[in-house]
C-alpha positions in Angstrom: -90.2 121.9 -19.2 -89.0 118.6 -17.7 -86.2 116.4 -18.9 -82.7 115.2 -18.1 -79.4 117.1 -18.0 -77.6 116.4 -21.2 -74.5 118.5 -20.6 -73.3 121.2 -18.2 -71.9 124.6 -19.2 -68.8 126.1 -17.8 -69.0 126.9 -14.1 -72.3 125.0 -13.6 -72.3 123.0 -10.4 -74.9 121.1 -8.4 -76.2 119.1 -11.4 -75.1 115.8 -13.0 -75.5 114.6 -16.6 -78.5 112.3 -16.7 -80.2 114.0 -13.7 -83.9 114.6 -14.1 -84.8 118.3 -13.9 -87.6 120.8 -14.4 -87.1 124.3 -15.6 -88.8 127.5 -16.5 -88.1 129.0 -19.9 -87.2 132.4 -18.3 -88.8 135.4 -19.8 -89.0 134.2 -23.4 -91.8 131.6 -22.8 -90.4 129.7 -25.8 -88.9 126.3 -26.1 -91.4 124.1 -24.3 -91.7 121.7 -27.2 -88.0 121.6 -28.1 -86.1 118.3 -28.0 -83.1 120.1 -26.5 -83.3 123.3 -24.4 -80.5 125.3 -23.0 -81.4 126.9 -19.6 -79.8 129.2 -17.1 -79.0 127.0 -14.1 -80.8 129.5 -11.9 -84.1 128.4 -13.5 -83.5 124.7 -13.1 -84.6 122.4 -10.2 -83.5 118.9 -9.7 -86.1 116.1 -9.4 -83.5 113.5 -8.5 -84.7 113.2 -4.9 -88.3 113.7 -5.6 -90.8 111.1 -6.8 -92.8 113.4 -9.0 -94.2 112.7 -12.4 -92.6 115.1 -15.0 -96.0 116.1 -16.3 -97.1 117.2 -12.8 -93.7 118.9 -12.2 -94.2 121.2 -15.3 -97.6 122.1 -14.0 -96.5 122.8 -10.4 -93.5 125.1 -11.2 -95.2 127.9 -13.1 -98.3 127.8 -10.9 -96.1 128.0 -7.8 -94.2 130.9 -9.3 -97.4 132.7 -10.2 -98.8 132.2 -6.7 -95.6 133.5 -5.2 -95.6 136.6 -7.4 -99.3 137.3 -6.7 -98.7 137.0 -2.9 -95.6 139.2 -2.9 
């Protein structure tokens, strides 16, 4: 999923409200079409410094993770 940070949970650092991000939905695989999604910060990557279309980002992340798992 791709979107912007709406709020930060207690103890979350390294992100800012309004920051563009991409995330995996962890093990559930659910929530990809949700208007609001709560994610564990460990699954979130910032796109603030990257000029990457959100549609491309959501394709790259799971494919990259799958390739890594297949190779290791």
